[in-house]
C-alpha positions, 0 to 999 in steps of 0.5 A: 205501811199497813192500810188503815180505815176508820169504820163507823162501828169498829173505829180505826182498823188496820189491814193485814189479811183482815181488818183488825185492832186490839181491844181490852175485854174482861174474861174470867175475872181478868183483863185481856188484850184481844184482837178484833178482826173483820175478815176481808180479802184484798182490802175489801171494806168491812160489811154491814153483817160484820158491823151488825155482829160487832154491835151485837157483841158489844151490846151483849158482852156481859151475857156472852162472856158469862155464857162463854165461860160456862160453855168452856167449863162444861166443855172441859169437864165433859172432855177431861179424860180426852184432854188429859192425853195432851194436858198433863194437869187435866182437871175439872174446872169449878169456876170461871176464875180457874179458866184464866190459867187454862185458856187465853182469849186471843181474837174476836173474829167476825166473818163476812157472813156475820159469823162471830167467833171467839178464839182462845189459846188453850193448854190442851191444844197449843196448835189449834186452840179452842173456838166459841162460835157466838153467832149465828148459833152458839157452839164450841170446839177446836178452832180447826172446826170453825176456821 
């Protein structure tokens, strides 16, 4: 049985290589079940940097979701030719609604240093996926750049 903790900020979390739970978020005009994960080794407790990061994410979610959608649109449109090498239907994206057919939010990962990443599956890179780093600075790229 997986260990469980009831964190004051995260709520009930289970442990398997990290503390995690599933939460529902709205991205790209659609509801998604997203894994919320706090990175931890050997069942170490969730730390204050992770709690602060999660609180910040929740408090600023609407703004962050819009900023993320706009960044992904810009990323796709700027890299469309390169993405076409692995994405047969590569095309420019005009609205965040179009993103729900191209990218799928999978995880919100909060590292021990407070770094916050949104991890997505995407049609052009099924192996690595796409990551949007929300903090400490905003950045976007392949997941392998951030993990």
